[in-house]
N, CA, C and O of each residue as an XYZ file, in Angstrom:
292
protein
N     -93.257     80.070    172.442
C     -92.624     81.343    172.713
C     -93.569     82.465    172.316
O     -94.318     82.359    171.345
N     -93.516     83.514    173.069
C     -94.405     84.634    172.805
C     -93.692     85.809    172.178
O     -92.625     85.681    171.577
N     -94.322     86.959    172.340
C     -93.775     88.183    171.753
C     -93.271     89.124    172.836
O     -93.198     90.332    172.611
N     -92.921     88.596    174.014
C     -92.567     89.435    175.141
C     -91.176     90.060    175.059
O     -90.833     90.874    175.916
N     -90.384     89.720    174.084
C     -89.014     90.210    173.973
C     -88.929     91.658    173.534
O     -89.925     92.286    173.176
N     -87.724     92.160    173.570
C     -87.419     93.515    173.126
C     -87.568     93.573    171.604
O     -86.834     92.886    170.894
N     -88.495     94.372    171.091
C     -88.761     94.373    169.649
C     -87.564     94.798    168.795
O     -87.408     94.310    167.676
N     -86.728     95.686    169.296
C     -85.560     96.116    168.523
C     -84.555     94.976    168.426
O     -84.017     94.709    167.352
N     -84.302     94.304    169.544
C     -83.375     93.179    169.541
C     -83.916     92.028    168.692
O     -83.167     91.408    167.938
N     -85.202     91.744    168.813
C     -85.811     90.684    168.005
C     -85.684     90.986    166.519
O     -85.455     90.082    165.715
N     -85.829     92.238    166.159
C     -85.677     92.635    164.765
C     -84.251     92.378    164.283
O     -84.048     91.942    163.150
N     -83.276     92.644    165.127
C     -81.883     92.386    164.769
C     -81.613     90.896    164.605
O     -80.912     90.482    163.682
N     -82.178     90.084    165.515
C     -82.036     88.634    165.384
C     -82.679     88.153    164.095
O     -82.118     87.322    163.382
N     -83.856     88.679    163.803
C     -84.583     88.295    162.591
C     -83.782     88.625    161.342
O     -83.698     87.820    160.414
N     -83.197     89.814    161.329
C     -82.390     90.231    160.191
C     -81.194     89.310    160.013
O     -80.836     88.965    158.887
N     -80.579     88.914    161.108
C     -79.406     88.035    161.046
C     -79.788     86.662    160.502
O     -79.069     86.107    159.671
N     -80.895     86.113    160.956
C     -81.349     84.806    160.465
C     -81.595     84.881    158.960
O     -81.156     84.010    158.208
N     -82.289     85.914    158.530
C     -82.573     86.069    157.099
C     -81.288     86.245    156.304
O     -81.137     85.672    155.225
N     -80.370     87.030    156.830
C     -79.089     87.252    156.162
C     -78.358     85.922    155.930
O     -77.836     85.680    154.841
N     -78.322     85.077    156.938
C     -77.656     83.779    156.810
C     -78.341     82.910    155.758
O     -77.685     82.255    154.949
N     -79.669     82.918    155.788
C     -80.434     82.094    154.854
C     -80.227     82.560    153.411
O     -79.985     81.750    152.516
N     -80.323     83.848    153.202
C     -80.173     84.405    151.856
C     -78.748     84.180    151.344
O     -78.548     83.806    150.188
N     -77.771     84.408    152.204
C     -76.373     84.208    151.815
C     -76.117     82.760    151.388
O     -75.304     82.499    150.502
N     -76.818     81.829    152.027
C     -76.678     80.411    151.685
C     -77.497     80.041    150.448
O     -77.396     78.921    149.948
N     -78.307     80.981    149.956
C     -79.117     80.723    148.771
C     -80.264     79.760    149.023
O     -80.633     78.976    148.148
N     -80.826     79.822    150.224
C     -81.892     78.899    150.615
C     -83.224     79.622    150.777
O     -83.276     80.808    151.104
N     -84.288     78.881    150.540
C     -85.620     79.404    150.811
C     -85.998     79.079    152.251
O     -85.377     78.230    152.891
N     -87.013     79.756    152.745
C     -87.529     79.447    154.075
C     -87.979     77.996    154.146
O     -87.762     77.318    155.150
N     -88.602     77.529    153.085
C     -89.090     76.152    153.047
C     -87.948     75.146    153.134
O     -88.063     74.133    153.824
N     -86.855     75.417    152.442
C     -85.710     74.504    152.483
C     -85.124     74.422    153.899
O     -84.789     73.339    154.378
N     -85.009     75.559    154.549
C     -84.491     75.553    155.926
C     -85.447     74.801    156.833
O     -85.014     74.014    157.676
N     -86.736     75.032    156.672
C     -87.723     74.320    157.486
C     -87.644     72.808    157.255
O     -87.659     72.031    158.210
N     -87.562     72.399    156.010
C     -87.495     70.966    155.701
C     -86.245     70.320    156.289
O     -86.278     69.158    156.695
N     -85.153     71.060    156.335
C     -83.897     70.519    156.855
C     -83.796     70.560    158.377
O     -83.120     69.725    158.976
N     -84.467     71.531    159.008
C     -84.277     71.741    160.448
C     -85.535     71.595    161.296
O     -85.452     71.328    162.494
N     -86.690     71.770    160.679
C     -87.927     71.801    161.454
C     -88.175     73.165    162.091
O     -89.147     73.346    162.824
N     -87.293     74.125    161.807
C     -87.436     75.488    162.341
C     -88.143     76.337    161.292
O     -87.694     76.444    160.151
N     -89.240     76.927    161.695
C     -90.024     77.772    160.792
C     -89.410     79.166    160.786
O     -89.854     80.050    161.518
N     -88.377     79.359    159.950
C     -87.649     80.627    159.948
C     -88.502     81.791    159.464
O     -88.208     82.944    159.781
N     -89.538     81.512    158.714
C     -90.429     82.588    158.289
C     -91.013     83.319    159.483
O     -91.170     84.539    159.454
N     -91.333     82.580    160.525
C     -91.863     83.191    161.742
C     -90.781     83.982    162.466
O     -91.053     85.037    163.040
N     -89.566     83.475    162.437
C     -88.466     84.176    163.103
C     -88.088     85.444    162.352
O     -87.775     86.467    162.960
N     -88.119     85.367    161.031
C     -87.675     86.495    160.206
C     -88.604     87.695    160.268
O     -88.240     88.780    159.814
N     -89.778     87.524    160.813
C     -90.680     88.674    160.963
C     -90.230     89.568    162.110
O     -90.569     90.750    162.148
N     -89.462     89.005    163.050
C     -88.993     89.780    164.193
C     -90.050     90.040    165.245
O     -89.837     90.831    166.164
N     -91.184     89.382    165.117
C     -92.270     89.590    166.081
C     -92.356     88.468    167.100
O     -93.101     88.571    168.075
N     -91.603     87.398    166.886
C     -91.647     86.262    167.806
C     -90.300     86.049    168.457
O     -89.261     86.025    167.796
N     -90.340     85.896    169.757
C     -89.155     85.538    170.502
C     -88.862     84.071    170.215
O     -89.788     83.305    169.949
N     -87.609     83.665    170.261
C     -87.321     82.251    170.077
C     -86.289     81.769    171.077
O     -85.527     82.556    171.640
N     -86.279     80.477    171.285
C     -85.477     79.884    172.342
C     -84.013     79.759    171.957
O     -83.637     79.855    170.788
N     -83.209     79.545    172.972
C     -81.781     79.321    172.764
C     -81.572     78.032    171.984
O     -80.665     77.955    171.155
N     -82.390     77.024    172.234
C     -82.236     75.764    171.493
C     -82.560     75.956    170.008
O     -81.945     75.313    169.157
N     -83.503     76.816    169.694
C     -83.788     77.137    168.292
C     -82.611     77.872    167.673
O     -82.220     77.588    166.540
N     -82.050     78.811    168.412
C     -80.887     79.542    167.928
C     -79.713     78.588    167.700
O     -78.965     78.740    166.734
N     -79.554     77.616    168.578
C     -78.493     76.620    168.417
C     -78.704     75.802    167.140
O     -77.748     75.526    166.416
N     -79.949     75.417    166.865
C     -80.249     74.676    165.631
C     -79.877     75.496    164.398
O     -79.311     74.973    163.438
N     -80.199     76.771    164.438
C     -79.894     77.653    163.312
C     -78.386     77.759    163.116
O     -77.885     77.659    161.996
N     -77.674     77.963    164.215
C     -76.210     78.075    164.122
C     -75.591     76.775    163.623
O     -74.695     76.798    162.779
N     -76.055     75.655    164.133
C     -75.546     74.361    163.664
C     -75.810     74.189    162.173
O     -74.937     73.739    161.432
N     -76.998     74.543    161.742
C     -77.388     74.387    160.347
C     -76.504     75.208    159.418
O     -76.085     74.736    158.361
N     -76.228     76.440    159.826
C     -75.407     77.318    159.000
C     -73.914     77.201    159.327
O     -73.085     77.936    158.790
N     -73.598     76.273    160.207
C     -72.218     75.953    160.592
C     -71.456     77.178    161.084
O     -70.347     77.474    160.639
N     -72.095     77.876    162.022
C     -71.446     79.005    162.674
C     -71.627     78.847    164.179
O     -72.526     78.144    164.640
N     -70.768     79.505    164.927
C     -70.883     79.480    166.386
C     -71.895     80.543    166.831
O     -72.257     81.436    166.065
N     -72.335     80.424    168.072
C     -73.208     81.455    168.631
C     -72.482     82.802    168.636
O     -73.089     83.841    168.377
N     -71.196     82.777    168.930
C     -70.410     84.010    168.920
C     -70.451     84.657    167.539
O     -70.664     85.864    167.416
N     -70.244     83.844    166.496
C     -70.288     84.382    165.125
C     -71.678     84.888    164.760
O     -71.815     85.879    164.042
N     -72.704     84.209    165.253
C     -74.062     84.670    164.992
C     -74.231     86.088    165.531
O     -74.708     86.978    164.827
N     -73.833     86.289    166.791
C     -74.022     87.593    167.421
C     -73.047     88.643    166.889
O     -73.372     89.831    166.877
N     -71.878     88.231    166.456
C     -70.937     89.184    165.846
C     -71.523     89.794    164.572
O     -71.210     90.928    164.211
N     -72.371     89.028    163.903
C     -72.961     89.492    162.649
C     -74.137     90.429    162.820
O     -74.675     90.936    161.836
N     -74.543     90.664    164.053
C     -75.692     91.556    164.313
C     -75.198     92.999    164.313
O     -74.239     93.356    164.998
N     -75.875     93.799    163.532
C     -75.479     95.212    163.395
C     -76.359     96.095    164.230
O     -76.177     97.313    164.242
């Protein structure tokens, strides 16, 4: 995945991913070890990511895609 996405929207997605991780009391390394998703790269907001990656994140944090997007401010 590249950086072709909307930077403002990507920043919001990045913030949401970090919010979920921090709320769960997890480090980036712990999430990576459990999922194989390098959330550190996502949390910068500079990289676009796939729907399948987003699904992995939602499954990991046990939330729906709807709940993920509801949490975006």
